[in-house]
N, C-alpha and C positions, 0 to 999 in steps of 0.2 A: 241758513245763509241767504242773503238777498242780494241780487244783482240788478243795478239800475236798468230799467227798460226791458227787464226780463219778461218774456211771455212764452208759453209753451208752443204757440203757433209758429214763432220764428226760429225755434231751435232746429239745428240740422242733425240728422243721424250720422253716425260714422261712415256709413255706406255712401250717403249723399256727399259728404265732405270729401271722401276719397275719390269719388267719381268726378267731382269738380276739380280736384287737384290734377287728376289724370288728364282730363280734357284740357285744362289750361296749360299744362306742361307740354302735352303733345302738340297743341296749337302754336305754342311759343317756340318750341324747338323740334319741328318735324324732321328737319335734316340739318345737321351741323357738322363742321369739321372741328375736331378736338385733338390737341397735341398733348401728350403726357407719357408717363413711364409705366410700363406694365409691372404689376405686382400681384403675387398670388396666382399665377397662371396655372390653371387646371384643365386638362383635356380629358374628358370622360369617354367611356365606351360608346356612348350615344353619338359621339362625334362633335358634340357641342363644347365650346371652350368658355370658361368663366374666369374672370380676372377683375382686378381693380386698376383703374387708370388714375394716376396721381401726378401732382407736381409738389413743389415745396410747401404749399399752404393748404391744399385740399385734395380730396379724392372722391371718386364716384365708381360705383359698381358697373360692370359691363358684361355683356354676353355676346358671343359670336356663334350663331347657330351653324350647324354642319354644312348646310348649303352654301352659306357665305364663306365659310372657311375653305371649302373645297375650291371655290372660285378664286380665292386669294392667291396671286402669283408669288407673294413673299411670305407664305404661311410658315416656312421653315425659320424665318427670322423672328416670328412672334414667339417670345419666350420671356422668362423672368428677367426683369431689368432692362428690357429693350425699350428704347424711346420710339414712339410711333405716332403717326398721324392717322386718325380714324375718321371715317365718314359714317355717321350714326344718327339715330333718332332717339330722343329722350322719352321715357315712358314711366308710368307709376304703377306699381304692383299692389293693388289694394289689400290682397290677402295677407301680405307681409308688411305693408305700410312703408315701403321704401321705393326709391326711384333708381333707375339704372339706364344705361345706354344699350340700345340694340345696335351692334356694329354690323354694317353692311360691307364695308371694305376697309383695309388697313394697309399702311405702308410704313416700313421701317425708316426712321430718320436718325439712327445712331443708337448708342448705348446711353442708358440713364446715368445720372450722377453717381448713385450708389454702385451700380455695376462697373462704371469706369474706375472708381476707387478700388473696388474689389479686384479687378483685372490688373491694375497697375501694381498693387501691393503683391498680388500673387506672382507676377512676373519678376518683381524685385527679389522676393524671398526665395523663389525657385532658382534664380541666378546665383544666390548665395549658397545653394546646396541644402537649404533647410528642409526640403521635401525629398531629398535623395533616398532611394530605396536602401542604399548601403547603411544609412543611419537607423533603419528600423530594427527594433529588437523583438525577438520572439516572446510570446506570452509564456508565463510559467505553466508547466503541465498540470500541477496540482496546487493552485493557490489556496492559502489558508486564511489570508487577510485581504479584503478588498475595500479600497477607499472609493467613495462615490461623491462627486461634486455636482450637485444639482439643487433644484428647489425642494424644500422639505414638504411642500404642499403639492397636491395634484396626483395624478395617476402614475407618473413616471417612476418615482422612487418605490412605490408599492408594487408596481408590476415587476421591476427589476429584482426586488428582494424576494418576491414570490417565486419567480423563475429560478433564482440562484439557490434558494434554500430547498426548493423541490429537487433540484439536481444534486446538491451536496449539503445535507442537513447540518453538518458541523462547521460551517463557515463562520468567520468573524467579519461583519460588515460594519463600516463606520461611515456615517454621512457628514459631509461638510456642507451646511446650508448655504446656498448661493442664490443670487439673483440671476435669472437667465434671460432677461429681456429688458431693454430700455437703458437709460443713462445710468452709469455706474455698475452695470452688470458685469462687464469684462473684469473690472477690478476685484469683484467678489470671487469670481472664478479663479483668477490668478492667486488670490489669497488662499483658496482651497488647495491649489497645487503646491503652493509654498508650505502650507501646513503639513501635508503628507510628506514632502521632501524633508522638512525639519525633523519630523517624528522618525523617519527612516534613518536619519543620520545620527540621532541622539542616542546616548547610552541608555538602554532600557526603554527606548521609545516604541511606539506602536508602529512597527515596520510593515507597511502595506506591500503586498506582492505585486499588485497592479492597481491603477487608479482609472476610474471611468468618469469622463466628463459627459453629462447627459442632459438632454432636453427634448421635449416632444415636438411635434410638427408645428409649423407656423409659416408666415410669409417670409419673403426675402428680407424685409425690414425687421421682422421679429427675430430672425436668426442673425442679424448683422453684427451683433456684439461678438459673435464667434469668429469674426474676421478682424478683430482688433489686433494690431501688430504686437502689442505687449503680451497679450494672451497667447498668440500663436508662438511667440518665442519662448514663453514659459512652458508650453506643451512640449516643444522640441527639446528644451534643455532639462526636462524633468529627469531626476535620477531613477525614478520608478517608471516602468513601462506604462504608457497611457493609451487608453482606448477612447476614441471620440465617437459618441453616439448622439448626434444632433439632428433632429428633424426626422424626415422620412427617407426612404431609400433613394429618392430622386433629388434630395437636397444635398448640396456639397458646400462646405465652408472651408476656410483656410485652416481651421483647427483640425479638420479631417485629414488634410494633406500633411500636417506636421506631426500628427499622432503616429504611434507605432502601428496601430491597427484602427481601421475605420469600420464601424458597425452601422448597418442600415437604419436600425431603430434601437432605442434603449433596451428593449426586451431581447433583441438579437445580440446586443453586447453582453448581456448576462449569460446567454447561451454560449457565446464565443469564449468567455473568460472561465466559466465554471464547467468542468466536465461532468457528465451524467454518471453518478455513482452506480446506478443500476446497470448502465451500459458497460462501465468499467468492470463490474462484477461478472457480467456475461462474457466479456473479453477474456478475463482472467480464467474463468471456468473453461472457456473454449481452448485457451492456450494450455491449461492443465490437462484437459482431455487429449489434446494433440500430443503433448509431451508423453503422457502415459501410453498412448497408442504407439508413438515412435519407439519408446523404450521396449514395449512389448514386442514390437516388430524386430528390434535389434536382438532381444533375448531369444525369440523364436528362431531367427536366422542363425544365431550363434549355436543354439541347441541342435538345429538341423546340421550345421557344419560339424559340430562335435560328433553327432551320431554317424555322419558320413565318414569322418576321419577315423572314428573308432572301428567302424566296419571294415574300412580299408586296412587299418593296422592289424585287426584280428585276422583278416584274410591273409595278409602278408606274413604274420607270425605263424599261422597254420601252415602256409606253404613252406616257409623256412623250416618249421619243425619237421614236416614230412621229409623234406630234402635232407635235413641233418640226421633224422632217424635212419633214413636209407643209407646214408654215408656211414653212420655208426654201425649198422648191421654189416655192411660190407667190410669195414675195417675190423669189426669183431671176428668175422669169418676168417679174414686173412691172418689176424693175430692168433686165432685159435689154431690155424694150420701151422703157424710158425712157432707156437709155444712148445717147449720141450715136454710139457706135462701131458700133451695130447697122446704121447706114446704109452702112457700109463693105462689108458683105456684098452690098449691092445695087449696087455699082459706084461709089458716091460717094466723095469724099475730104473730109478736114477739114484746114483750114489754120489753123495755130497761130502766134501771134507768139512773140517771144523769151521771154515770161513764161509761155507755155503757154495763153494765152487764145485762144479761137476767134475767127478774123477773120470778122466777119459782113458787112462791107461795105468798099468801097475807102476809105471815110473812116476806117476803123480803122487804116490804115497810112500811112506817109509814105515819101518817097524815102530809100533806104539801109537801111530796116528789113530784118532777116533773118527770113524766114518758113520754117516747116516744114510741108510738105504730107504728110499721112498717108494711105496707101492701105491696102487690105485686107491686102496683104502688102508691107511695107516703107514707106519714106518718102523724100522728097527735101527738100533745103534750097535756098532761093533768096533772092536779094536784090532788093528793089523798085528798079527802075531809075527809074521816074517814078510819081508819084501824082497 
């Protein structure tokens, strides 16, 4: 390829070109006031804040270092969606080939347009009771079928499935592929919610126990489709419990407020929805051991109680037997003393008539009566010859 006027001597290296851009930019805009809306606000552990400053037609990266942020009286107002006036210098970063603003001071001048729309819709839907805690439904304890509405590409769906299947291997998971950013995204997510609602209502349909609406992290603008009113109402009216897992833990969309449960990230949603089978097995085994231990305790206490009562009963019976035996011997002695047969031991006899009554005098018999005379050993029978 040939370029007119081309010579090796007048060619610039990338380094020289980048240095020229940096010098020209910093000379042209050493200190400027710029008004715009904060997007993608990130405050790092270092104390530095990185964000994008934008308006309707353009955007530029910006950084506010820790020292400047600490001096800023309105630093609490610097957040996602805030409209600010910054005092900054423009610079070029050769290693990355991009330009950005180094912000020395910032002042809030109100909410940005997207934030204003977000807050107005949030207030209106909240007033309708769309976000009321009383509307929230509990998640099923052991879901068997999980519907997921998200992009079919990217790490989100793979991470969620990996977490879910690891925790409960026999799950059924069905994906409804949706667009999760940009124009038309809200409509595809609504279509996914409608799909799972129809399947759950249809005879023989694939009835999901819970539906997860998910998307990875992004800027306020990237996630703004999840603030669409139609989508938010579809989430609130879903006949199937909905978990919203949009962005990171610090990101909040109106979809989060309308859902039955909000998860900080898609992976956390999978953990919330799907119980850990191994943990459940351990809980069951622990409960079984506790039950066996409790039953063993009841049995042992019962056995000890029976032993105690048995010993008490045997002691009582022995005492009663001893007392009764003594009474029996006493009564036997008295009976023996009163018995007419005791005189037989002293050599006397007893004469009985035919009916067994004792003959006390001659007048008790008459001639011809048969009498029985009882001795200590033996007896004789006689007949009365005369009376």
